[in-house]
C-alpha positions in Angstrom: -117.7 -8.2 -53.4 -115.5 -11.3 -53.9 -112.9 -11.7 -51.1 -110.4 -12.8 -53.8 -110.9 -9.7 -55.8 -107.7 -7.8 -56.4 -109.2 -4.5 -55.1 -110.4 -6.2 -51.9 -107.0 -7.7 -51.3 -105.4 -4.3 -51.9 -107.7 -2.5 -49.4 -107.0 -5.2 -46.7 -103.3 -4.8 -47.2 -103.6 -1.0 -47.0 -105.5 -1.4 -43.7 -103.0 -3.5 -42.2 -100.0 -1.3 -43.3 -98.3 0.6 -40.4 -95.8 3.1 -41.9 -94.9 4.4 -38.4 -94.7 1.2 -36.5 -97.4 0.0 -34.1 -100.6 2.1 -33.8 -100.2 2.0 -30.0 -97.0 4.2 -30.1 -98.6 6.8 -32.4 -99.2 10.1 -30.7 -97.2 9.1 -27.6 -96.0 12.6 -27.0 -99.4 14.1 -27.2 -100.9 11.5 -24.7 -97.9 12.0 -22.3 -98.3 15.9 -22.4 -102.1 15.5 -21.9 -101.4 13.2 -18.8 -98.8 15.6 -17.4 -101.1 18.5 -17.7 -104.0 16.6 -16.0 -101.8 15.7 -12.9 -101.7 17.8 -9.8 -98.7 20.1 -9.9 -96.1 19.4 -7.2 -93.8 21.8 -5.4 -91.0 21.2 -7.8 -93.4 21.9 -10.8 -94.2 25.4 -9.2 -90.5 26.2 -8.5 -89.4 25.3 -12.0 -92.3 27.3 -13.5 -91.6 30.5 -11.6 -87.8 30.3 -11.5 -87.1 31.5 -14.9 -89.8 34.1 -14.8 -88.5 35.8 -11.7 -84.8 35.4 -12.2 -84.4 38.5 -14.2 -86.1 40.5 -11.3 -84.3 38.7 -8.5 -80.8 39.2 -9.7 -80.8 43.1 -9.4 -82.7 42.8 -6.0 -80.0 40.4 -4.8 -77.1 42.6 -5.9 -78.7 45.6 -4.3 -79.2 43.8 -1.0 -75.6 42.5 -1.1 -74.2 45.9 -1.9 -76.3 47.5 0.9 -75.1 45.0 3.4 -71.5 45.3 2.4 -71.7 49.1 2.7 -73.1 49.0 6.2 -70.1 47.3 7.5 -67.5 49.2 5.6 -65.0 51.1 7.8 -61.7 52.5 6.9 -58.6 51.1 8.5 -56.4 53.4 10.7 -54.3 55.7 8.8 -56.1 55.6 5.5 -58.1 58.7 6.1 -55.2 61.0 5.8 -54.0 59.3 2.7 -57.5 59.6 1.1 -57.8 63.2 1.9 -54.4 63.8 0.3 -55.3 62.1 -2.9 -58.8 63.5 -3.0 -57.4 67.0 -3.8 -56.3 65.6 -7.3 -59.8 64.5 -8.2 -61.5 66.8 -10.8 -64.8 66.9 -8.8 -65.5 67.6 -5.2 -66.4 64.9 -2.8 
């Protein structure tokens, strides 16, 4: 075909046209994600991966341990025992 033919000129212009910028930047996120997946995971990667998965399970366990430890050291001050027995008579259930 003749290089000066209008159809040939149109095809060359279409091949050079870059609607999204340079071709080297196209698919950058995909290449970055592939490079990150191929890298060896570090300690911070493991912590960030499992922290959200186990946060729902760790919160009740932490609250339970905290309550258990606080109840172990709970003692009544002097004079409070008689006051409590006086007011426990007004409760609708037996303690």
